N, C-alpha and C positions, 0 to 999 in steps of 0.2 A: 607581590606580583611576579609571575614567572617570566624568565628571560626568553625573549623570542629569538628565532633563528631564521635566517634567510637562505632558502634553497633554490638552486637552479635545476629544474627537472627537464631533461630532454624528452621531447614528444615526437613520436613517429606516426605518420599517416594523415596529418592535417593538410588540406588542400585549399581551403578558402576561409574567409572570415567567419562563416557559419560554423566550420569545424572548430576553430579556435574558441568560439563562444561556448560550444558544447563542453569542451575540455575545461574551460574556465568555470562554468557552472558546476561541473562534476566535482572539481577540487574545492570550490568555495563552499559546497554543501557539507564538507567534512568538519566535524567539531574540532576546534583547535587551530583552524586556518584563519588568520587575521586578514590577510589580503592575498590576492592572486592576480597576476597579469600574464596573459599568454601572448607570446611573440611568434606570429606566423613565420616571419622572415628567417628567424634563427632556430625555429622548431624547438622552442623550449618555453617553460613556464617559470616565472619568478614568483616564489611562494614564501610568504612570511608566516611561520607557524609557531605554536607553542609545543616544543619537543616533548613535553610531558603528556600531551594529549593526542598527538598524531605523529606517525613515523613514516618512513619511506615506503614500507609495504602497503600502508593504507592509501597513500597517494597513488601508488602503482595500480591498486585495485580500482580506485576511482577513475583513473585514466582509461583502464581497460573496460570498465563498465560503460564508458561513453563511446566505445568502439575504436579506441586508439591504443598505442602501446608505448612503453618506455624502453628504448633500445639500449644495448650495451654501448658504452662510450667508445667512439672511434674517431679518428682524425678525419674531418670532412675533406673531400676532394672535389675538384671542379674540372670539368672537361675544358680543353682549349676552345677558344672562340670558334674556330673552324669546325671542330667536331660537334659543338653544340648546334651550329647552323645546319650541319648535315642531318642531325637528329630531327630538327624541326621539319626539314624538307621531307625526310623519310616518313615521319609520322603523318604529315599532311597527305602524302601520296597514298599511304595505307588506308587512311580514313576515307579519302575520296574514292579509292578503288573499291572499298567495302560498300559505299553508297551506290556506286555504279553497278556493282554486281546485284545488289538488292533491286535496283530499278529495272535492269535488263532481264536478269534471270528470274527474279522473284515476281515482280509485279507485271511486267509486260508479257512474259512468256507463261505466266500462270503456274510456275513450278511450286510456289509456296502453297497454292490452293490444292494442287495434286498431292503434295506431301502431307498436308493436313488430312486429306481423305484416306491416304494409304496407312498412316500410323495411327493406331487407336489413341483416343484422348488420354486415357490413364498413363500410357507409356510416355506420351509427349509431356503431360503435366509433370511426370517424375523428372524428366530432363530439365524442365524449367525450374522446379523446386531445388534440385541438386545444384544446378548451375548458378542459381541466384541466392543460394542459402546464406552466404556471408553477408550479402547486402540486406536480404530480408531480415536476418537476425538483428542487424544493427537498427533497422527501421522499427522492429518490434520493441527492442530495448529502449529506444528513444521515446516511442509512444507510451511505454509503461512509465516513463519519467515525465510524461506530458510535454514532450518536445517533438516538433515536426521537422524532419530533415528534407533536403532536396530530393532524396530518393523515395520519400514517402509517396509523392505524386506518381512517379514512374512505377513503383510497386503496385499502387492502386490500379494503374493502367494495365499492367501485366495481369493482375488478378481478374480485371474486367474481361480481358481477352480470353483467359481460361474459362471464365464463367459462360461465355457464349460459344465455347468449343473451338476457338482459334488458337491452338497451342503454339503453332508456328510463329504467329505474331507475338505471342507472349515470350517465346524463346528469343526472338530477335530483340525485343525490348531488353531482356536480361543481358544478351551479348553486348548491346550498346551501353547498358548501364556499367558493365565492367570496363568497356573501352573508355567510356566517359570518366570513370575513376582514374584510369591510367593517364588520360589526357590532363585531368586536373592536377594529378601528382606531378606530371611533366611540366605543366604551366607554372605551378608553385615553385618547382625546382629551378625553372628558368629565372624566376624573379630572385631566388636566393643565390643564384650563381655568382654574381659579383661579390656578395658578402662571403660566400665560401672561398672564393679565390683569395680574398683578404686573409681569412683565417688560415688558409693553407700556407700563407707566406710566413707565418710565425715559426721561428726555429724551435725544434723540439729537444735538442741536446746542446750542451755547452762543454767546452774544454776548460777545466778549472785547475788552478795550482793548489795542490793540497799535499802537505808534508814533503815539500821539495820535488814533487812529481806532478805531471800533467795528467788529470783524470777526466774522462768523458762521462758526464752524468746527465740525467734528464734536467731540462732547464728549470723545472719546478723545484729541484733540490738545491739550486744555487742560492747562497745566502748573500744578503747585502754586506758589502765590504770585501767579499772574496775577489780574487784576481782571475779574470777570464782571458784566455789566449785565443786570438782570432787570426787565422791564416788566410792567404790570398784565396778568393773565390768563395769564402764562407760568409754566412749571415751572422751579424753580431747578435748574440742571444739576449742581451740585457741593455738597459739604459745605464750609462756610466761615464766615467772620466778617464781619458787616456793617460796612463802613467808612463808608458814607454812605447816607442815605435813611431813610425810615420807611414801613412797609407792614403790612398785615394778611395773614397767611399761613395757608393751609389746610394743616395738617400731617397730615391723615387718612391719607395714604399711608404715613406712618411710625408714627403713634400710634393710628390708628383713631378718633381724636376728631374729631367733626364741627365743633366750635366752633373758629373760627380764633383765632390768637394774634397779638399785636402785637409787632413786632420793630423795632429801631432800632440805631444805632451801638453796637457791642460785642456785639450778640446773635449767637448761633450759629444757622445755618440749615442745612437738610438737603436733599440732592438728592431730586427727585421731588415736593417740596412745591410748592404753587401760590401765587403772589402774587395776591391778590384785589384789593386796593386799594393804590395807591402803587407806588413803584419803589425798587430797591436796587442798590447797588454792593457786591459781595461779594468779599472776598479768599479765594481758593481754598485750602483746607486738604487736601481729599481729592477724588479723581476716580474715576469708574467703579466697579470692584469693591471699592475701598477705602472708598467712602462707606457711611454707615449703611444706606441703601437697598440698595446693592450687596451688603452683607453679609447683609441680610435675605433677598434673593433666593437667594444662595448657600446659606444655611442651610436654606431651605425646599426647594431642589433636592436637597440632600444628606440631608434628613431620612429619605429612603428607606433609607439605610444602617443606621439604627437601627430594625430591624424588630421588631414585636411578636412575642411568643412564639406567639400564635395564627396569625400569618402564617407563621412558620417551620414550624409544624405543618401548615398547609395546603399549603405548598410540598413538604414531605416526602410528604404524602398524594398529591399530584399526581404525584410521581415514581413511586410504586408503583401508581397507579391504572391506567395503560395496560396493564401486564402482567396485572393482574387481569382487566381487560375482555377482553383477548385470550384468557385462560383460560376465561372464561365463554362467549365465542364458540365456542371449540373444543368445550367440553362441549355447547353447544347443537347443534352440527353432529353430534357423535357420538351424541347421544340422539335427535334428530329427523330426522337426515339431510336437513335443509332448509337448503341453502346460503344462501338469501335471508334466512332468520331469523338465521343466524349473521352475515351481512353487516349486517343491521339492528342487531345488538348492537354491532358495531364502529362503525357510523355514528352511533348515538344518543348514544354516550358523549361527555360534555362535559368534557374534562380541563382546558381553559383556564378554565372557569368557576370551578373550585376555586382556581386560581392567581390569578384576578382578584378573588375575593370580598373579600379583606382589603385589598390595596393600593389598589383603586379607592376604597373608603370612607376609608381613611387619608389618601390624597393629596387627596381632595376636602375633608376636614375641615381638614387642615394648611394647604392653600392658602387656603381661605376664612377661617380664623382669622388668618392673616398679614395679610389685608386689614383686619382689625378691630384690629390692634395687638397680637395674641397670637402670638408666635413659638414654635412647638412643634418640637422638634428630631428627632422621630421617633415612630413608632407605639408603640414600647416604652414611652414616657413617657405617652402617652394611656392605654395599657392599665394601667399601674401607677396612674395618677391615678384611674382609674375604680374601683380597689380600695382607695384610700387610706382609712385610719381614724385617723391621727394627723397633726396639723399643728403644726409648731414654727415660731415666729415671732421674728425678730430685732426689736429695738426701734428704734434710731436710724436714721432714713431709711426705715423700713419701716412700723411702726405710727405713728411720728411723722413730721412733715413733713420731718425731716432738716435743718431750718434753725434750729438753736438760736441763742439770743441770750445774750450775756453780760449777766447782770443785776447781778452784784456782783463787785467787785474789792477783796479784803480783804488789805492788806499785813500781814505778821507780823514785819516788821523796820522799819528807819527809812526805807525808800524810799517814795516817793509812789505812789499808784495809777497815775498816768500812766507813771512810770518802769517799774513792774512790767509794765504792759500793753504798752509798747513792746518790752521785752525778750522777753516771751512771744510777741507777734505776730511778731517777727523770727525766733525759734526755730521757730515753726510755719509759716514762710513757704512751705515746699515740701511740707507735709503735705496729703493729700487727704481727711482725716477731716472730717466736718461740724463737729465741735467746733473744729477748727483754723480753719476758715473763720469760725466765730463769733468767735474771738479776733481774727483779722485784720480782720473787719468792725467790731468795737468800736474797734480802733486807727484804722481809716480814719475812723470817725465823729468821732474827736477830732483828726484830721489829724496823727497822730503819725508821725514819720519812722521808717522801718524799715531795719535793717542786714541785710547778707547773712550768713546763718549759715554756720559752718564745721563740718565733721565731723558733718553731719546724720545722725541714725540713728533709725529707727522700731523700736520694740519692740512687736510685735503683741500686741494685747489689753491693753497697759499704757499706752503713750504714746510720747513722743519725747525725744531728747536732742540738743543742739547747742551749739556754742560761739559766743557772740555778744559782740563787743567785749571779748574776753578772759575773759568769764564762761562757766562751764559751766552751761547752763540745762537743767533737767530738768522736764518737764511731763507729768503723767499721774495715774493713780489711786493708791490707797494701796499697791498691790503694787509700784509703781515708786518712789514717793516716800513713805518712811516718815513717817507723821503720827500724832499722838496721837489716840486715840479719844475723849478727854474734852473736846475743845474744844466749849463750849456753842454758839458761833456756827455751827460746822460742822454740828452736830446739828440746829439750827433750820433751816438752809438745806436739808438733806436731807429733813426732815419736810415741807417745802414742795414736795417732788417735784423738786428741782433736782439737776442733776448737778454734782459738784465736780471741778475740776481743781486738783491740788496743784502748786505751783511751787517748785522748789528752785534756789538759786544756789550753785554750788561745793559742793554736797553739803549745804547748810544750808537748812531749810525757810524760804521767804521770803514766800509768799502763797497765798491761796485764790481761785480764779476759779469763780464759780457760773454755770451755764448752764441755761436753761429751754427746753424744746422744746414743740411743740404737737401734740396727737393729731390724726391725720387725721379729719376729720368723718365720713367714710363708713365708718370701721372698725367701730363697734358694730353697724350694720345688716348689714355683710358677715359678721361673725362669727356673728350670729344666723342668717343664711342657711346658713352652713356647718354649724351644728348641725342645722338643719332638713333638710339633705341627708344627715344621718347620720354626720357626723364625730364620733367618740367623744371625742376629746381635742384641745384647742387649748392650747398652752403657750408662755409667753413666755420667751425666752432672751436674757440681756443681760450685758454686761460691767460694767454699772452696779452700784452698791451695793444692799444690801437695801432701804433706805428708799425710794430712787427707784423701784426695780422694784415694790415693794409698792404705792406710790401709783398707778402706772399700771395694774398688774394688777387692783387693786381697782376701778378705774373700769370695766374690761372684764369682770370676773367670771371671770378665767382664772388658773390656777396659774402660778407663775414660778420661774425659777432665776436667781440673780444672781451677780455677781463671776466670770463665766465667761471664760476665755481661749478663743481659736479652737479649740484642741485639746479643750477641755472640751465645746464645742458638738458637735464630731465624736463624742465619746464618748457624749453623750446620744442622738444619732442611732443609733449602733451598738447601744446598750442596748435601744432600742425595737425595732430590727430583729431583735435576738437573741431577742426575745420573740414574734416572728412578725408584728409590725405592719408595714404599708406606710406609710412615713414621707414626708411632704411638708415640705420646709424652705423658708420664705419669707424672703428677705433683700434687701439692696440690691446684692448681687453683688460687693462690694469686699472689706470686711474679713471677710465670712463666706463667701467663695468655697469654702474647703475643706469646710464643712458642707453647702453646696449640692451639691457634687460627691458627697459621701458618701450623701446622702439618695436614696431611690428616685426621687423627683422633686424637683429643686431649682427653685424659682420666684424669679426676680429681678425686682424692681419698677423701672419707669421707667428702662430701660437705653438709651434712644435716645442714640446718640453715645458710649456707654461700652463700650469694647472688652472690658475685664476682665469686666464683668457679662454681656455677650452670650456670651462664651466659657464662663463658669463655670456658667451655668444650663442646665437641661434645657428649661425653658419660660421665655421672657423676655417680660415685659410692657413694651411700648414706651412706656407712659405710667403715671404714678403715680396709679393709681385702684384702690382696694381692691374696687370692684364687679366687677372683672375676675376676682378669685379664685374666687368661687362660679360665675361664668359659665364659666370654663375647666373647672371640675369638671363642670358640666352638659354641656359640649361633649364631654368625655372619655366620660362615661357614655352620651351619645347616640350617639357614634361606635361604641363597643363594642356597643351595641344593634343598630346597623345591620350591623356585621360579623357578629354572631351570626345575624341574620335572613338575611344573604346566604349564610352557610355552611349554615344549615338548609334554605333554599330550594333551594340547589344539590344538597345531599345527597338530599333527598326527590325532587326532579325527576329526578336521575340514577337513583335506585333504582327509581322507577316506570317510567322509560323502559327501563332494562335488563330489568326483569321482563317488561314487555309484549313487548319485542322477542324475548327468549329463549323466551317461550311462543308465538311466532308470531302474536300479536294485532296487533302494530304493523308495518305494511308497511314495506319498505325506503324507499319514497318519503317516507312520513310521518316515518320516523326521521331522514332527512336534513333535513327541514324543522324537526323538533323540536329538533335540536341547536343551532339558531341562537338559540333564545329565552332560555335562561338568562342569557346575557350582557346582553341588554336588560333583563331583570328586575333584575339586579344594578345596572345603570346607573340605572334608574329609582328604585330604593331608595336608592342612594348619592347621587343628585343632590339629595336633601333636605338633605344636609350642606353643599351649596354655598350654602344660604340660612340659615346659622347665625343664630339669634336669641336671644331671652331666654326661650325656652320652658323648661318644667320638664324635669327629668332623666327 
């Protein structure tokens, strides 16, 4: 079996979902193409091919045959917000001016009719054919491949106008076809703007230490393990560990947090973040697409693959819309015998606006949210979040800071607390759980030597087991380490809200480790906001025991379920879903990854630099801040509100336009002008999402 290859193919000229579908079909028809997915937002196709059967030139020809092109690679740029807004206003002014001129000069004053009489039809027809040749050519190419494009209807309308001798009307149709193309490109570009702003933030060069000297090289040439030097005001080009220096770093590109952080030797830093004060020497751990920032860009680009149900509905409607319009045009001609009225029906129809209504809003919202440290993996999750009514919350690392401290070491045999702690920390040496880090930190504070564990094993939801210096050390909860319920000291510790780790040596109970964590200070206010936003139920899910769970849940005024294994959390999610609820699961993305995946929307907290969490969640919060939870709910509701407005506006606009054209009230020239306006209306409405703020839902 031949080895397949994954290619990223940049595509130029796509303006709507229909364009993306044409490109996808053209590439998929090539022999040797196993799969293809076209991403409108990032203007590229992800193609899996057999390289022995298809090459780059064949893909280029297929794309060109569909009417699009593969550009030379270039760094994308994005206009500042103010410049973009000015461009929208200017384009709106130009289009409305054109419509006004047509109404006043052409229709009311009869200038078009006089021009039609003065210029012979063959000359006028030549103008029409030359001016519309690029569009006509693409329509014919698509027709030969048995595909109907949005311009097919307008082309038919223009040809109908020529057939009855009205070349001026045909020419105006062609002019507004070209104007419409420009508006659709501009609209699609507006949706991509936030994504391009993200991409433009990626550093392109790095200063690397090689052979005793500092050399500036393209960031793609930096190797893992190399030392990168970053000076004040520069972007860090890689993910890595600081080995020398001290600096203040603006991490807003990753976390969306405007307050800079202090980093020094041993700190981890991320690509695309900016050194404000100080300088650093960084050992490279990840480069390019493998960095946290690279993964953010990739996930935002590919978010389009997870389409909302409302978008699929709009796409299906768009596919049936053109045949319906053609039928209305035919009925108009049969009833009125007015070919120009039938042509006006064909021309006024705005099929692209239906296809653009949802993705333009979704892409704008997802791109703008990513700049704020909120990574949304697709429109389907925004749509689900807007309907959510149940929120389930993990405890450790989510409601709490996730940095528990060992407060008590209680031996239950003849060993000293230091001996117990050294054995426990050695056994926990390679565990990623926050409680394991607390055990290691307690041992480091006492400068205890640690041994390398053998046969290390993680028992999900229970604890760990390892062999240390010949002892079988087991650390976990009562489900893993059988312990008597009647120990007065254990009960006292649990009543204080502490989490207990039971330690067994060679199968015999040896000690109790008690840990205390701290509630995140912003959690109570965030939960109050969720309730104000209409969330019916917020529930705490934890693997901790009843007493610890009750102590925390009591502070927050929420119900709880304790002693849960990962599969128990999944079952809780399923039970709510079976009752018709839309469930949001909030966790840290590590030990609760299965529940995050099962939920309608899984939200992981503080995932910057954490691969597991970024993959597990549907929405990833790049910083540990509970204020983002109600904010992302407002973003979802606001986005769906804009989508509904876009669809309603498009439907009403098309219904009115088709009705007026079919009744002969809307002239062909005005119908051509009118079809350009819905895309601008959608863009103007969706552009509000590029300025996501803290407004109400």
